[in-house]
Each structure stands twice: as structure tokens, then as C-alpha cells.
C-alpha positions as CSV (number, residue, x, y, z in Angstrom):
1,V,-59.5,64.1,-10.2
2,Q,-56.3,66.2,-9.9
3,L,-54.9,66.6,-6.4
4,Q,-52.4,69.2,-5.7
5,A,-49.9,69.1,-2.9
6,S,-48.0,72.2,-1.5
7,G,-45.6,73.2,1.4
8,A,-42.7,71.1,0.5
9,G,-39.0,72.4,0.2
10,S,-35.8,72.2,1.8
11,V,-35.0,72.0,5.7
12,Q,-32.2,71.0,7.8
13,A,-32.3,67.9,9.9
14,G,-34.5,68.4,13.0
15,G,-36.7,70.9,11.1
16,S,-40.4,71.0,10.4
17,L,-42.5,71.2,7.3
18,R,-46.4,71.0,6.8
19,L,-47.8,69.6,3.6
20,S,-51.2,70.4,2.2
21,C,-53.1,68.5,-0.4
22,A,-56.5,69.7,-2.0
23,A,-58.3,69.2,-5.2
24,S,-57.2,71.4,-8.0
25,S,-60.7,71.9,-9.3
26,A,-63.7,73.0,-7.1
27,K,-65.7,70.2,-8.7
28,Y,-63.5,67.6,-7.3
29,R,-63.2,68.9,-3.9
30,A,-65.9,66.3,-2.7
31,T,-63.5,63.6,-3.5
32,I,-61.3,64.7,-0.6
33,S,-63.9,65.3,2.2
34,N,-65.8,62.1,1.4
35,N,-62.7,59.7,0.9
36,G,-59.9,58.2,2.7
37,M,-56.8,60.2,2.0
38,G,-53.1,59.1,2.3
39,W,-49.6,60.0,1.9
40,F,-46.7,58.2,0.2
41,R,-43.1,59.0,-0.6
42,Q,-40.6,57.9,-3.0
43,A,-36.9,58.3,-2.2
44,P,-34.3,58.3,-5.0
45,G,-33.7,54.7,-6.1
46,K,-36.4,53.3,-3.7
47,E,-39.8,52.0,-4.3
48,R,-42.9,54.1,-3.3
49,E,-43.9,53.7,0.5
50,F,-46.6,54.3,2.6
51,V,-46.4,57.2,5.1
52,A,-49.7,58.0,6.6
53,T,-53.6,57.6,6.0
54,I,-56.7,59.2,7.4
55,S,-60.4,58.1,7.1
56,W,-62.9,60.5,5.5
57,N,-64.1,61.8,9.0
58,G,-60.6,62.0,10.5
59,Q,-61.4,59.4,13.3
60,N,-58.9,57.0,12.2
61,T,-55.4,57.5,11.4
62,N,-52.4,55.2,10.7
63,H,-48.7,56.2,10.3
64,A,-45.7,54.1,9.1
65,D,-43.4,52.9,11.8
66,S,-40.6,55.0,10.4
67,V,-42.6,58.3,10.9
68,K,-44.5,57.5,14.1
69,G,-44.2,60.2,16.7
70,R,-42.8,62.7,14.1
71,F,-45.5,63.0,11.5
72,T,-49.1,63.4,11.8
73,T,-51.7,63.6,9.1
74,S,-55.0,65.6,9.7
75,R,-57.8,66.9,7.5
76,D,-60.2,69.9,7.4
77,N,-63.2,68.8,5.3
78,A,-64.6,72.3,5.5
79,E,-61.6,73.3,3.5
80,N,-61.5,70.0,1.5
81,T,-57.9,69.8,2.5
82,I,-55.5,67.3,4.1
83,Y,-52.3,67.9,5.9
84,L,-49.1,66.2,6.9
85,Q,-47.2,67.7,9.8
86,M,-43.6,66.7,9.6
87,N,-41.5,67.5,12.8
88,N,-37.9,66.3,13.7
89,L,-37.2,65.7,9.9
90,K,-34.3,63.3,9.1
91,F,-32.2,63.0,6.3
92,E,-33.9,59.8,5.2
93,D,-37.1,61.5,5.0
94,T,-35.8,63.2,1.8
95,A,-38.4,62.0,-0.9
96,V,-40.9,63.1,-3.3
97,Y,-44.2,63.0,-1.2
98,Y,-47.5,62.1,-2.9
99,C,-51.1,62.7,-1.7
100,A,-53.8,60.4,-2.8
101,A,-57.6,59.6,-2.6
102,A,-58.6,56.3,-1.7
103,R,-61.4,54.3,-3.3
104,G,-63.5,54.2,-0.3
105,A,-64.2,56.2,2.8
106,W,-61.6,54.5,5.1
107,A,-57.9,54.8,5.8
108,A,-55.9,52.5,3.7
109,T,-52.1,51.6,3.9
110,T,-51.6,50.0,0.4
111,A,-51.1,51.8,-2.8
112,T,-53.6,49.8,-4.6
113,S,-56.2,51.0,-2.3
114,Y,-55.9,54.5,-4.0
115,R,-57.5,55.7,-7.3
116,Y,-56.4,59.3,-7.5
117,W,-52.8,60.6,-7.1
118,G,-51.2,64.0,-6.9
119,Q,-48.2,65.0,-8.8
120,G,-45.7,64.6,-5.9
121,T,-43.5,67.4,-4.1
122,L,-40.1,67.2,-3.2
123,V,-38.9,67.2,0.5
124,T,-35.3,67.6,0.9
125,V,-33.5,67.3,4.5
126,S,-30.1,68.2,4.7
127,S,-28.0,66.7,7.5
């Protein structure tokens, strides 16, 4: 299963971006609508870290403390797409962002809970 993230780019601090993640092929779209999904990021020189997760039905979400109140993950199963709305971006949010599909239907915060990963997309925040 290939996941494709879009919507990244460069923005000034305080700005907003919205990332989207969808399956690259129609035959894999059910993977998104049936599974928990998550967002992770990796900044230069740092380890990959959890950002946000959402259960298959959207009823359960969890966000890292560093992004709470600024980032919101959501999903549209009719479109087989998940989103990460990022507001009030900070310089330290600069990273490659990855979407991932969990092994099960529920939200998960650990990378080992995820089976399929997108290729990553770069978000750059200038101060």
C-alpha cells in the first residue's frame, strides 16, 4: 500500500498549512477508511516523532503535546483521505511529515503500530 501526502510547503511562523494523505491507488483506498491513521514527523538531525492519530471512524484522536491546540487531524472516509490542519506554525515544526496506516482500526501513538508509511513531505517554517 502506497500512501501519498500532499499540501506541504514553506510558510512563515504563525501561518497555516493543511496536509492531506490518500492511497496512491484506488485498490488500496479501503486501507485508509478501515484503519487507524497517524502523522509523524522527523526534523533534521532528530528522530521521527509522533504528531497525531485518528481512529478508523474519526471518533478518537490524539495529538502530541507539542502540537495540541495548534494541529488537528481529521478524516473523510468517503474520500478515503486524512488531513492534518496545522495552525500557528512555529519554526520548530519544520520537518518531513509522514502519514501512516495503522495495523488495526484504532488510533495509535507508537511507530511500531503502523504498517504502511507515506514517502514524507517537507514542511518548512521560517521565523
